C-alpha positions in Angstrom: 9.9 57.9 35.9 9.8 57.1 39.4 6.4 59.5 39.3 5.0 57.0 36.8 6.1 53.8 38.5 4.8 54.6 41.8 1.6 55.6 39.8 1.5 52.3 37.9 1.5 50.6 41.2 -1.3 52.5 42.8 -3.1 52.1 40.1 -2.9 48.3 40.0 -3.8 48.1 43.5 -7.1 50.0 42.4 -8.0 48.0 39.3 -7.3 44.6 41.5 -9.5 45.8 43.9 -12.6 47.2 42.2 -12.6 44.5 40.1 -12.2 42.1 42.3 -14.9 43.8 44.8 -17.5 44.2 41.7 -16.9 40.5 40.8 -16.2 38.7 43.6 -13.8 36.7 40.9 -9.8 37.5 42.0 -9.0 36.2 38.7 -11.1 39.4 37.0 -9.5 41.3 39.5 -6.1 40.2 38.6 -6.8 40.2 34.8 -8.3 44.2 35.1 -5.5 44.7 37.3 -2.7 43.9 34.4 -4.5 45.1 31.8 -5.9 48.3 32.3 -3.5 49.9 34.6 -0.6 49.1 32.0 -2.2 50.6 29.2 -2.6 53.6 31.3 0.6 54.1 32.6 2.1 53.9 29.6 -0.1 56.8 28.4 0.7 58.5 31.6 4.3 58.3 30.6 3.6 60.3 27.5 0.9 62.3 28.8 3.4 63.7 31.3 6.2 63.9 28.1 3.5 66.1 26.5 2.9 68.4 29.0 6.6 69.1 29.7 7.1 70.2 26.3 3.9 72.6 26.6 5.4 74.4 29.5 8.6 74.5 28.0 6.7 76.2 25.2 5.1 78.7 27.6 8.2 79.2 29.7 10.1 80.4 26.4 7.6 82.3 25.0 7.0 84.1 28.6 10.8 84.9 28.6 10.7 86.0 25.4 7.9 88.5 25.9 9.5 89.8 29.0 12.3 90.4 26.5 10.0 92.3 24.1 8.7 94.4 26.8 
């Protein structure tokens, strides 16, 4: 979970900076920094869970193949 939180902090900072630099409005930058990274952080958390399952299945398949060979 710490990886997800560090990713969120970085993403909030980048989203704010980009929004502010593109619009010149710190309120729009702040709104972007809250909405967009929050959505992506949740998606990233579930993305990591899915990939852990995929990696576990691959590792299980490789060990089964090693036993058969």
